[in-house]
Each structure stands twice: as structure tokens, then as C-alpha cells.
C-alpha positions as CSV (number, residue, x, y, z in Angstrom):
1,M,156.3,-85.9,-44.5
2,I,152.5,-86.5,-44.9
3,H,151.1,-88.9,-47.4
4,L,147.8,-90.6,-48.1
5,A,147.4,-94.3,-47.6
6,N,144.2,-94.3,-49.7
7,P,144.3,-91.5,-52.3
8,W,141.0,-92.7,-53.7
9,G,139.4,-91.4,-50.6
10,L,139.8,-87.9,-51.9
11,L,137.0,-88.6,-54.3
12,A,134.7,-87.8,-51.4
13,L,135.6,-84.1,-52.0
14,V,133.2,-84.1,-54.9
15,A,130.6,-83.6,-52.2
16,L,131.8,-80.0,-51.6
17,P,130.6,-78.6,-54.9
18,A,127.5,-80.7,-54.6
19,I,126.6,-79.1,-51.3
20,V,127.3,-75.6,-52.6
21,A,125.1,-76.3,-55.7
22,I,122.3,-77.5,-53.4
23,H,122.4,-74.2,-51.4
24,L,122.5,-72.2,-54.6
25,L,119.4,-73.9,-56.0
26,Q,116.9,-72.3,-53.6
27,R,113.2,-71.4,-54.4
28,R,112.8,-67.7,-54.9
29,S,110.0,-66.2,-52.7
30,R,106.9,-65.0,-54.6
31,R,105.8,-61.3,-54.2
32,V,102.3,-61.0,-52.9
33,V,100.5,-57.6,-52.6
34,T,98.6,-57.2,-49.3
35,S,97.1,-54.3,-47.4
36,T,98.7,-55.0,-44.0
37,L,101.3,-57.3,-42.3
38,F,100.3,-56.8,-38.6
39,L,98.1,-59.9,-38.7
40,L,101.1,-62.1,-39.8
41,D,103.5,-63.7,-37.3
42,P,107.1,-62.9,-37.9
43,L,108.8,-65.9,-39.7
44,A,112.4,-66.6,-40.3
45,P,113.4,-66.8,-44.0
46,E,112.8,-70.4,-45.3
47,S,115.0,-72.0,-47.9
48,L,113.0,-74.2,-50.2
49,A,114.3,-76.2,-53.1
50,G,113.8,-74.7,-56.5
51,R,115.0,-74.6,-60.1
52,R,116.6,-71.2,-60.1
53,I,120.0,-70.2,-58.7
54,E,119.9,-67.4,-56.2
55,R,122.6,-65.7,-54.2
56,L,124.5,-68.1,-51.8
57,R,123.5,-67.3,-48.3
58,N,126.1,-67.4,-45.6
59,S,124.6,-69.8,-43.1
60,L,126.0,-72.0,-40.4
61,P,124.4,-75.2,-41.8
62,L,126.3,-74.7,-45.1
63,W,129.6,-74.4,-43.3
64,L,128.9,-77.4,-41.1
65,Q,128.0,-79.5,-44.1
66,L,131.1,-78.5,-46.0
67,L,133.2,-79.3,-42.9
68,A,131.6,-82.7,-42.5
69,A,132.3,-83.6,-46.2
70,L,135.9,-82.4,-45.8
71,L,136.3,-84.5,-42.6
72,L,134.8,-87.5,-44.4
73,A,137.3,-87.2,-47.3
74,V,140.2,-87.0,-44.8
75,A,139.0,-90.1,-43.0
76,L,138.6,-92.1,-46.2
77,S,142.1,-91.0,-47.6
78,Q,143.8,-92.1,-44.4
79,P,146.6,-89.5,-44.0
80,R,149.9,-90.8,-42.6
81,I,153.1,-89.1,-41.3
82,L,156.4,-90.7,-42.3
83,R,158.6,-91.2,-39.3
84,R,161.9,-89.4,-39.8
85,E,163.8,-92.0,-37.9
86,S,162.5,-94.9,-40.1
87,W,165.0,-96.9,-42.0
88,Q,164.9,-99.5,-44.8
89,E,167.3,-101.7,-46.8
90,V,166.7,-102.3,-50.5
91,A,168.7,-104.6,-52.7
92,F,168.3,-104.7,-56.5
93,V,169.6,-107.9,-58.1
94,L,170.2,-107.3,-61.8
95,D,169.7,-110.4,-64.0
96,A,173.2,-110.9,-65.6
97,S,171.8,-113.2,-68.3
98,A,172.8,-112.2,-71.8
99,S,169.1,-111.8,-72.8
100,M,169.0,-108.7,-70.7
101,A,171.3,-107.0,-73.2
102,A,168.2,-106.4,-75.3
103,F,166.6,-104.4,-72.5
104,E,169.5,-102.6,-70.8
105,T,167.9,-99.2,-71.3
106,E,164.5,-100.3,-70.0
107,A,166.1,-102.0,-67.0
108,R,168.1,-99.0,-66.0
109,E,165.1,-96.7,-66.2
110,A,163.0,-99.2,-64.2
111,V,165.6,-99.3,-61.4
112,R,165.9,-95.5,-61.3
113,A,162.1,-95.1,-61.1
114,A,161.7,-97.8,-58.5
115,A,164.5,-96.3,-56.4
116,A,162.9,-92.9,-56.6
117,R,159.5,-94.3,-55.3
118,L,161.0,-96.5,-52.6
119,E,163.2,-93.7,-51.3
120,R,160.0,-91.8,-50.4
121,A,158.8,-94.8,-48.3
122,A,161.2,-94.3,-45.4
123,G,163.3,-91.6,-43.7
124,R,166.6,-93.3,-44.7
125,T,167.4,-96.0,-47.2
126,E,170.5,-98.3,-47.6
127,W,170.9,-99.5,-51.2
128,S,172.7,-102.6,-52.6
129,L,173.2,-103.3,-56.3
130,L,174.2,-106.9,-57.2
131,E,174.2,-109.1,-60.2
132,S,172.6,-112.5,-60.4
133,D,175.8,-114.2,-61.5
134,P,177.7,-115.1,-58.3
135,L,181.1,-114.7,-60.1
136,L,180.4,-111.0,-60.7
137,P,181.2,-108.3,-58.1
138,I,178.8,-106.3,-55.9
139,R,178.2,-103.1,-57.9
140,Y,177.1,-100.7,-55.1
141,S,176.5,-100.5,-51.4
142,G,175.6,-97.3,-49.6
143,A,173.0,-94.7,-48.7
144,S,173.1,-92.6,-51.9
145,R,170.6,-93.0,-54.6
146,A,172.8,-91.1,-56.9
147,G,175.6,-93.6,-56.2
148,L,173.2,-96.4,-57.0
149,E,172.2,-94.9,-60.3
150,A,175.9,-94.2,-61.2
151,A,176.7,-97.9,-60.6
152,L,174.0,-98.9,-63.1
153,A,176.2,-97.4,-65.9
154,G,178.7,-100.2,-65.7
155,W,176.2,-103.0,-65.8
156,K,176.7,-105.3,-68.9
157,P,174.6,-108.4,-68.8
158,R,176.5,-111.0,-70.7
159,S,176.4,-114.2,-68.7
160,G,174.9,-117.5,-69.9
161,A,171.8,-119.1,-68.4
162,H,172.3,-119.5,-64.6
163,D,170.5,-119.9,-61.3
164,P,170.1,-116.6,-59.4
165,T,169.5,-118.3,-56.1
166,R,172.9,-117.7,-54.6
167,A,172.8,-114.0,-55.5
168,L,169.3,-113.6,-54.1
169,G,170.5,-115.3,-50.9
170,L,173.4,-112.8,-50.7
171,A,171.0,-109.9,-51.2
172,R,168.7,-111.2,-48.5
173,S,171.7,-111.6,-46.1
174,R,172.5,-107.9,-46.7
175,T,168.9,-106.6,-46.2
176,G,167.8,-108.8,-43.4
177,P,164.5,-110.5,-43.2
178,T,162.5,-107.2,-43.2
179,G,164.4,-105.7,-46.2
180,V,163.3,-105.5,-49.8
181,V,164.9,-107.7,-52.4
182,I,164.0,-107.0,-56.1
183,L,165.1,-109.2,-59.0
184,V,165.3,-107.1,-62.2
185,T,164.8,-109.5,-65.2
186,D,163.1,-109.8,-68.5
187,R,160.5,-112.6,-67.9
188,N,158.4,-114.1,-65.2
189,R,160.2,-116.8,-63.2
190,E,160.0,-118.6,-59.9
191,T,161.9,-116.9,-57.1
192,S,162.5,-117.4,-53.4
193,A,159.8,-116.3,-51.0
194,G,159.9,-112.6,-50.3
195,T,161.7,-111.7,-53.6
196,H,159.8,-109.1,-55.8
197,L,160.1,-109.6,-59.5
198,L,160.5,-106.5,-61.7
199,A,160.4,-107.6,-65.3
200,V,161.1,-105.3,-68.2
201,G,161.0,-107.6,-71.2
202,T,158.8,-107.8,-74.3
203,P,158.7,-110.5,-77.0
204,L,161.2,-109.9,-79.7
205,A,161.7,-111.5,-83.2
206,N,165.3,-112.5,-82.9
207,V,167.5,-114.3,-85.5
208,G,171.1,-115.1,-84.7
209,F,174.1,-117.3,-84.9
210,T,174.0,-120.2,-82.4
211,G,177.0,-122.4,-83.0
212,L,180.3,-122.9,-84.8
213,T,182.3,-125.9,-85.8
214,T,185.5,-126.3,-87.7
215,P,185.5,-129.8,-89.1
216,G,189.0,-129.6,-90.5
217,S,190.7,-129.0,-93.8
218,G,190.3,-125.2,-93.4
219,Q,186.5,-125.4,-93.3
220,W,183.9,-123.7,-91.0
221,S,180.2,-124.5,-90.3
222,V,177.9,-122.0,-88.6
223,L,174.3,-122.5,-87.4
224,V,171.7,-119.7,-87.8
225,R,168.3,-119.9,-86.1
226,N,165.1,-118.1,-86.1
227,F,163.8,-117.8,-82.5
228,A,160.7,-115.9,-83.5
229,R,157.2,-117.3,-83.9
230,E,156.9,-115.7,-87.4
231,P,158.9,-116.2,-90.6
232,Q,161.9,-114.0,-90.7
233,T,164.2,-112.8,-93.5
234,R,167.8,-111.5,-93.0
235,S,170.9,-110.9,-95.0
236,W,174.3,-112.2,-94.1
237,W,177.9,-111.4,-95.2
238,I,181.5,-112.0,-94.4
239,E,184.1,-109.4,-93.4
240,T,187.8,-110.4,-94.0
241,D,190.9,-108.2,-93.9
242,G,188.9,-105.1,-94.6
243,A,187.0,-106.7,-97.5
244,T,183.2,-107.5,-97.4
245,T,181.4,-110.1,-99.4
246,P,178.0,-109.2,-101.1
247,P,175.0,-109.7,-98.7
248,Q,173.2,-112.9,-99.3
249,P,169.5,-113.4,-98.3
250,L,168.2,-115.8,-95.6
251,A,164.6,-116.9,-95.2
252,L,163.7,-118.9,-92.0
253,D,160.4,-120.4,-90.9
254,P,159.4,-120.0,-87.2
255,G,161.9,-121.9,-85.1
256,A,163.9,-123.1,-88.1
257,S,167.6,-123.4,-88.3
258,L,170.0,-123.2,-91.3
259,V,173.6,-124.3,-91.6
260,L,176.1,-122.0,-93.4
261,R,179.4,-123.5,-94.6
262,G,182.5,-122.2,-96.1
263,N,186.3,-122.2,-96.3
264,F,188.8,-120.1,-94.4
265,T,190.1,-117.4,-96.7
266,S,192.0,-115.7,-93.9
267,D,193.2,-116.4,-90.4
268,R,190.5,-114.0,-89.1
269,M,186.9,-113.6,-90.3
270,T,183.6,-112.2,-89.1
271,L,180.2,-113.4,-90.2
272,R,177.4,-110.8,-89.8
273,L,173.6,-110.7,-89.9
274,D,171.3,-107.7,-90.3
275,P,171.2,-106.1,-86.8
276,D,168.2,-106.4,-84.5
277,R,167.4,-105.6,-80.8
278,F,169.6,-108.4,-79.6
279,A,173.0,-107.6,-81.0
280,L,175.2,-110.3,-79.3
281,D,174.3,-113.0,-81.8
282,D,174.4,-110.8,-84.9
283,A,178.2,-111.1,-85.4
284,L,180.3,-114.2,-85.2
285,P,184.1,-113.7,-85.2
286,L,186.2,-116.8,-85.9
287,V,189.9,-117.7,-86.4
288,R,191.5,-120.5,-88.4
289,P,192.2,-123.1,-85.7
290,R,195.8,-124.0,-85.0
291,P,196.0,-126.8,-82.3
292,K,198.8,-127.0,-79.8
293,P,201.3,-129.7,-80.9
294,L,201.9,-132.5,-78.4
295,R,205.6,-133.5,-78.1
296,V,205.7,-137.3,-77.4
297,A,208.7,-139.5,-76.4
298,R,208.6,-143.2,-75.7
299,S,211.0,-145.4,-73.9
300,H,208.6,-148.3,-73.2
301,P,208.6,-151.1,-75.8
302,S,204.8,-151.6,-75.6
303,A,203.1,-152.1,-78.9
304,L,199.9,-150.6,-77.5
305,F,201.7,-147.4,-76.5
306,E,203.4,-147.2,-79.9
307,R,200.1,-147.5,-81.8
308,F,198.4,-145.0,-79.6
309,A,201.3,-142.5,-79.9
310,E,201.1,-142.8,-83.7
311,S,197.3,-142.1,-83.6
312,L,197.6,-138.8,-81.7
313,P,196.8,-135.7,-83.9
314,D,199.2,-132.8,-84.1
315,R,202.0,-134.7,-82.4
316,I,205.8,-134.2,-82.6
317,T,207.8,-137.3,-82.1
318,N,211.5,-138.3,-82.0
319,L,212.4,-135.7,-79.4
320,P,214.5,-136.2,-76.3
321,A,212.6,-137.0,-73.1
322,D,213.7,-133.7,-71.5
323,R,212.0,-131.8,-74.3
324,S,208.8,-133.8,-74.5
325,D,205.4,-133.1,-73.0
326,L,204.0,-136.7,-72.8
327,L,206.3,-139.7,-72.1
328,F,205.7,-143.5,-72.1
329,L,208.0,-145.0,-69.5
330,I,208.9,-148.3,-68.1
331,D,207.5,-148.6,-64.6
332,G,209.8,-147.2,-62.0
333,S,211.3,-144.6,-64.2
334,P,210.5,-141.1,-63.0
335,P,209.5,-138.5,-65.6
336,P,211.8,-135.6,-66.2
337,P,210.9,-132.2,-64.6
338,A,209.9,-130.6,-67.9
339,A,207.3,-133.3,-68.7
340,R,203.6,-132.4,-68.5
341,G,202.4,-136.0,-68.2
342,A,203.6,-139.6,-68.3
343,V,202.3,-143.1,-68.7
344,S,204.2,-146.0,-67.2
345,A,203.8,-149.8,-67.2
346,P,205.9,-152.8,-66.3
347,V,207.5,-155.1,-68.8
348,S,206.8,-158.8,-68.2
349,R,209.6,-161.3,-68.6
350,G,207.6,-164.4,-69.0
351,E,204.3,-165.8,-70.3
352,S,201.5,-166.9,-68.0
353,A,197.7,-167.4,-68.2
354,R,195.6,-164.3,-68.4
355,T,193.2,-163.7,-65.5
356,P,189.7,-162.3,-66.0
357,A,189.4,-159.1,-64.0
358,A,186.5,-158.1,-61.8
359,V,187.1,-154.4,-62.3
360,V,185.8,-151.8,-59.9
361,A,186.3,-148.2,-61.1
362,E,186.6,-145.1,-58.8
363,E,185.0,-141.7,-59.7
364,D,187.3,-139.7,-61.9
365,P,186.8,-137.5,-65.0
366,L,189.3,-139.8,-66.9
367,L,186.9,-142.8,-66.3
368,R,183.6,-141.2,-66.8
369,D,181.1,-143.4,-68.7
370,L,183.7,-146.0,-69.5
371,V,183.0,-149.8,-69.3
372,W,185.7,-152.2,-68.2
373,T,183.8,-155.5,-68.6
374,G,185.9,-158.2,-70.3
375,L,189.4,-157.2,-69.3
376,Q,191.9,-160.1,-69.1
377,Y,195.5,-159.5,-68.0
378,Q,198.6,-161.3,-66.8
379,P,199.1,-160.4,-63.1
380,P,202.7,-159.3,-62.5
381,D,204.8,-161.3,-60.1
382,P,205.4,-159.9,-57.6
383,P,202.3,-157.6,-57.6
384,I,202.9,-153.9,-58.1
385,A,201.5,-151.9,-55.1
386,A,200.4,-148.3,-55.3
387,D,202.5,-145.9,-53.2
388,D,201.0,-143.4,-50.7
389,A,201.1,-140.5,-53.3
390,S,198.9,-142.4,-55.8
391,R,195.2,-142.6,-56.2
392,V,194.0,-146.0,-57.5
393,L,191.5,-145.6,-60.4
394,L,190.8,-149.3,-61.2
395,W,190.8,-152.3,-58.9
396,D,190.7,-156.0,-59.5
397,R,189.3,-157.0,-56.1
398,E,192.1,-155.8,-53.9
399,R,194.8,-155.6,-56.6
400,P,195.4,-152.1,-58.1
401,L,195.2,-152.1,-62.0
402,L,195.6,-148.4,-62.7
403,S,196.6,-145.4,-60.5
404,L,197.2,-141.7,-60.9
405,S,200.1,-139.9,-59.1
406,A,201.7,-136.5,-59.1
407,A,204.6,-137.4,-56.9
408,H,207.2,-136.2,-59.5
409,G,205.4,-133.0,-60.4
410,A,203.8,-134.1,-63.6
411,P,200.7,-136.4,-63.5
412,L,201.7,-140.1,-63.9
413,L,199.2,-142.6,-65.2
414,R,200.5,-145.9,-64.0
415,F,199.5,-149.3,-65.3
416,H,200.0,-152.0,-62.7
417,F,200.2,-154.7,-65.4
418,D,201.8,-155.1,-68.8
419,P,199.3,-153.9,-71.4
420,D,200.9,-156.1,-74.1
421,R,200.1,-159.2,-71.9
422,S,196.4,-158.3,-71.8
423,N,193.5,-157.6,-74.1
424,A,193.5,-153.9,-73.2
425,A,194.2,-153.0,-76.9
426,R,190.8,-154.5,-77.8
427,L,188.8,-152.6,-75.2
428,P,187.7,-149.1,-76.3
429,S,187.7,-147.9,-72.8
430,F,191.5,-148.1,-72.5
431,V,192.0,-146.2,-75.8
432,I,189.6,-143.5,-74.7
433,L,191.3,-143.3,-71.3
434,L,194.7,-142.7,-73.0
435,H,193.3,-140.1,-75.3
436,R,191.7,-138.2,-72.4
437,F,195.0,-138.3,-70.5
438,A,196.9,-137.1,-73.6
439,E,194.5,-134.2,-74.2
440,R,194.7,-133.2,-70.5
441,T,198.5,-133.2,-71.0
442,R,198.2,-131.1,-74.2
443,A,196.1,-128.6,-72.3
444,A,198.8,-128.2,-69.7
445,T,201.4,-127.2,-72.3
446,L,202.4,-123.7,-73.1
447,L,202.8,-123.7,-76.9
448,P,201.4,-121.2,-79.4
449,S,197.9,-122.1,-80.8
450,A,194.7,-120.6,-82.1
451,A,191.2,-121.5,-81.2
452,N,187.5,-120.4,-81.1
453,F,185.6,-120.0,-77.9
454,E,182.2,-119.0,-76.6
455,T,181.9,-115.7,-74.8
456,G,183.0,-116.1,-71.2
457,Q,184.4,-119.6,-71.7
458,P,187.6,-120.6,-69.9
459,L,190.6,-120.4,-72.2
460,G,192.0,-123.7,-70.8
461,L,195.5,-122.3,-70.1
462,P,197.6,-124.0,-67.4
463,S,196.8,-122.6,-63.9
464,D,200.6,-122.4,-63.1
465,A,201.4,-120.2,-66.2
466,R,203.1,-116.9,-65.3
467,D,203.3,-113.5,-67.0
468,L,200.1,-114.0,-69.1
469,V,198.4,-110.9,-70.5
470,L,194.9,-111.1,-72.1
471,E,194.0,-108.6,-74.8
472,P,191.5,-107.1,-74.6
473,A,192.0,-106.7,-70.8
474,P,189.4,-108.5,-68.7
475,E,186.8,-106.4,-66.8
476,P,188.1,-105.1,-63.5
477,V,186.9,-106.8,-60.3
478,T,186.3,-105.0,-57.1
479,P,188.7,-106.4,-54.5
480,G,187.1,-108.8,-52.0
481,T,183.8,-109.1,-53.9
482,R,184.5,-112.6,-55.3
483,P,187.0,-115.3,-55.0
484,A,190.3,-114.6,-56.8
485,T,190.9,-116.9,-59.8
486,A,193.9,-117.3,-62.0
487,E,191.7,-118.7,-64.8
488,L,191.6,-116.5,-67.9
489,R,188.3,-116.4,-69.8
490,A,187.2,-115.2,-73.2
491,P,185.7,-111.7,-73.3
492,R,182.0,-111.4,-72.5
493,D,181.4,-109.6,-75.8
494,P,182.0,-111.2,-79.2
495,G,185.3,-110.3,-80.7
496,F,188.9,-111.4,-81.2
497,L,191.4,-112.0,-78.3
498,R,195.0,-112.7,-77.8
499,V,197.1,-114.0,-74.9
500,L,200.7,-113.0,-74.5
501,Q,203.3,-114.6,-72.3
502,A,206.3,-112.4,-71.5
503,G,205.4,-110.3,-74.6
504,E,205.2,-113.3,-77.0
505,P,201.9,-114.5,-78.6
506,L,200.7,-117.7,-76.9
507,L,197.1,-117.9,-78.0
508,E,195.1,-116.3,-80.8
509,G,191.4,-116.7,-80.6
510,A,187.9,-115.4,-81.2
511,A,184.9,-115.3,-78.9
512,H,181.3,-115.8,-80.2
513,F,177.9,-115.9,-78.5
514,A,176.2,-119.3,-78.8
515,D,173.7,-119.6,-75.9
516,G,170.4,-120.3,-77.7
517,R,168.5,-120.2,-74.4
518,E,169.4,-116.5,-73.9
519,A,168.5,-115.6,-77.6
520,D,164.9,-116.8,-77.3
521,F,162.5,-113.9,-76.3
522,A,159.2,-115.6,-76.8
523,G,158.6,-115.7,-73.0
524,A,159.7,-112.1,-72.3
525,E,157.2,-109.9,-70.4
526,T,156.7,-106.9,-68.2
527,L,155.9,-107.0,-64.5
528,D,155.9,-104.0,-62.2
529,P,155.3,-104.6,-58.4
530,I,156.8,-101.3,-57.3
531,P,153.7,-99.2,-56.8
532,G,152.2,-101.7,-54.4
533,L,155.5,-102.4,-52.8
534,A,156.3,-98.7,-52.2
535,A,152.8,-98.2,-50.7
536,A,153.4,-101.1,-48.3
537,Q,156.8,-99.7,-47.3
538,R,155.3,-96.3,-46.7
539,E,152.6,-97.7,-44.6
540,R,155.1,-99.7,-42.6
541,H,157.2,-96.7,-41.8
542,S,154.4,-94.2,-41.1
543,E,152.1,-93.4,-38.2
544,Q,148.5,-92.0,-38.0
545,P,148.2,-88.5,-36.5
546,L,144.6,-89.2,-35.5
547,L,142.5,-92.3,-35.7
548,P,140.1,-92.6,-38.7
549,D,137.2,-93.2,-36.3
550,L,137.8,-89.7,-34.9
551,W,137.5,-88.1,-38.3
552,L,134.3,-90.0,-39.0
553,M,132.9,-89.0,-35.6
554,L,133.6,-85.3,-36.2
555,A,132.0,-85.6,-39.7
556,G,128.9,-87.1,-38.1
557,I,128.8,-84.4,-35.5
558,G,129.0,-81.8,-38.2
559,M,126.2,-83.3,-40.2
560,T,124.0,-83.7,-37.1
561,A,124.5,-80.1,-36.0
562,A,123.7,-78.8,-39.5
563,W,120.5,-80.8,-39.5
564,G,119.6,-79.6,-36.0
565,I,120.1,-76.0,-36.9
566,R,117.9,-76.3,-40.0
567,E,115.1,-77.9,-38.0
568,R,115.3,-75.3,-35.3
569,G,115.2,-72.5,-37.8
570,A,112.2,-74.2,-39.5
């Protein structure tokens, strides 16, 4: 396959009609009447420039000049022959960010056009199609451009803001150092060296829902934001059980936000805005929250534990220990197998002076951002040591104060001192610690509930739960393309969801889009490096049939010969 490295060199072909025109514009000989010609020497016909067009004479100088101009155009256009055995690897990394949902059609067309141009740059091409979110599967790998284009049909960009570095590194490992890696996105961004940016975005005037809270008492609160740089007007309404409220107008200044509030009139509702190019934030489904109850049992006489248990929201008390989720035990009592969490502490038999503690805290989510200054406690006698299965969370010098263990199946938060013989009840850190542990225990239970989630958010169900079915079904994953996970997530599109366990409802929910970073299109733009990239790839996989200097030399010889013949004829 022959191609031109410099197509602009073909402009030299304009010399061909110019040469022909020059030869047509010859001065016509004048007719002179004379009595005899024998006194005149025979002369060859001479072509002199003139203003009138005469018949084109078939002469060797004409053809030599035309040949020289043609050779000059060939030399300047730099013809190349594509090597049939040449081979290249090209990887497209599709930006999986939700903002690309506004440019899905443009992105697919750009990839198809880029693949068509790059395919002509080598004898054979190996294609890879990946997404920038490392949790998503590889969409295509093979030598068929048709297969690559077919794999584009299943692309749905719905992920939140993320770093594409890992996906670009995977693409580079597949193409090798000499391969082509192209990130298809909607705006200009910094990328690793050697990565080409194909941007298909344009600024959009987007208005959408960006947040939901349910403060309680059957109320909801929703935030609407104008991401555009101009004032925007929209209408919004509520859909409930087949009924729709009358549309209400909204007027938002550039970058302004507005809070909408209301009461739940149904267990399921959908708030809607007038649609625009970015549809993910134009609808906000929501359900009436129904928290999971926490079943609490207490066998420890601690006043601190009793007050804490009474402060827990959505609790169920006065249950047997074997039917409870969270237990407060006397130190040394193992939790029953059905328990999801337990807190234990010793019971002191006598009074003694409290000792100020020099607390050192280990790294743990339960202790994050908590301050333990001012703790005073009565050291037990004899000291309570931590067993080998425990991880100490708090130390007083070399004495353990608090440890976490899972030796009995359920997490056990163990106090190594009597909380009632300390000032722990006056320290906010201990109360926050117990609340965090209680909520962790609640999350591990399998009881019916209803909640609202962001799209793609983990549903927070226990990892050891069995026979769970998510409706709608999650997107299929190509085996071996990403690590297997038992964690169920909310759908990537806004809508309602349900989780069943053994056919029984376990979780009712709604997923809404709330990533304001992906809803802002002020920085979207278009970048197309493919023409230059395809030309560079063709040049790399091509060879020159003849050196350009040879074409120029032949053109010079032709021009010199034409001049010499004219002079000789003259």
C-alpha cells in the first residue's frame, strides 16, 4: 500500500498546467512578402513569447519540463510503501467517569474514526479496549476492528471521579513501550508520558440534583445546583404511585444551589427536573428510610453501659442473649454464637484511688480522630492481660486498656478496667467509640431495612451473607478481568433496588446520582491528536521505494536537458 508522507507536496503539480500554458502562448510569425528566399539561410522555427494562443507543438523540451515538474512533485510528497509485515498495538482507555454519559455518542464515533485511521497505519493491528475505572472489566482484546466497535456498544460511563493511572498502566503493559495508548475523555487533563488524549467534550449548561438527606420524622431534603456560568430556569415535580404533582419553576443564578424540602407521602418517590444533555442528575429516586433494628442484651451491671444502651436509636431490648445482636458482658463471659458483637468489662469489688492514664492509641477506624487526654481509672488487681487473639487498641504505658478480639466469632470490644470506676462516662471519646462499635454491629446484622444510596455505593451488607439476590441484577463481569468481590453495590444508574435473601425481602432502597464533580461541564473541551498520530504510525511502519534526492536529481536532469535542447535549437 502506497501513501504520501507529505500530501502538500502535490501542490507542485500546479506547475504542469503552467508549463503547458507557457508553450501555448507563443508569438505567431509575421507574414512578409519577398521576391526570393535563396539569399536567406535555412532557420529552425523559433518559439517566441507572445500574447496569442497558438497550436501546442509536440516538442522534446515540453515533455522534459513536464517530467521534471512531475518528478519534483513526487519528491516533495515523499511517497512511502507500507510494509505488509508491520504490526502495531493500540489500546483505547475509555473514561468511565459519569460525565462521559453526556458524550457517549461522540466518544463512540471518535473511537470508530480513530480506529479506522490507525488501522491503515500498519499491516496488522492488535486492539485493546479498557475503561479507566480499574474495577471494571477489559471490554475487548483482539485483532478485529469490527470486534472493537461491537464492544463499544456495552460501554456505560457511570463511575464517580477517579484516577485513571492504574488503567493507563495496564494499557501500557498490554501494548508495550512502542504501542499506542489513547485516553478517550471529555476534557484536557494531565496524563502519563506517551499517552495520547482524545477529548470529545463541549461545555454544557447543566442543572441537577446533587444531594439527599432524610433528617427524620418522614421528611426529605434535596439540593439542586446550577453548574452553568449563566442563569438557568427549570421545572421540577414529584412522581408517586403513578401520580404526578404539578411542575414548579426553579430559577438559579450561575453556580447557585437551592434546597427543596418535603414530607414522604409514599414509601417510594421520584423527584424530576426538566431533562438536559446530562440525564443522570435529572431524576432522584428515594425511599422512606427504615433503619435496621439493633437487638441489645445486657448482663453487665455497668451504669455506663446501661445509659449507652438506652441512647441507641432503633433498638430492641429485653431479649434473651442468644437472640441479640449486641451484648454487654462481664469480662470472661464468651458471647453466644448468634451475636454480631459484644462489649465486656470487669466488675471491681473494692474502691481504690484512680490513676491518671498516659494513653497511647493504635491506628484503627474505631479510634480515628478521638482524643483520650484526661482519662482516670482504677487499675484492676490483678491486671487483665490481652490474649494472643486480641489486638490492643489503647495502652497505658505497658498496661492494656482496651482490646478488640474475634476469638469467639463475633467482634469483642474488651475493657481492661471497670468503666464505672473511671471517668470514662465524662469523656466524649468513649461514648463515640461505643457508638461506632454499635453501628458496626448493626451493619453486620441481617434484618429487613430500607435506605437511600448513591449510585455505585456499597450496600453495606455483611460479607458472610448467603443467598443474596440484587434486583435489578448487577452488570455481568468477564471472568478473570477483575478481582472477585462478594460486596453488593447499588446500580450505576439512578433507580430503585431490592435485595432478597432466600426469596425474602432484606433491603429496599433507591440509588441517586450525587457526584457534583462529574456534573460540572465548564471545563469540557475537544482535542483530536489522531491525524498526527496516524501519520507518525504510518511513517514508522513504511519504507521509501527511492530516496528523495534521486527524485530531485532526475527533475534537475530533466530541466537541464530541456534548457540545453532549446539553446541548441536556437
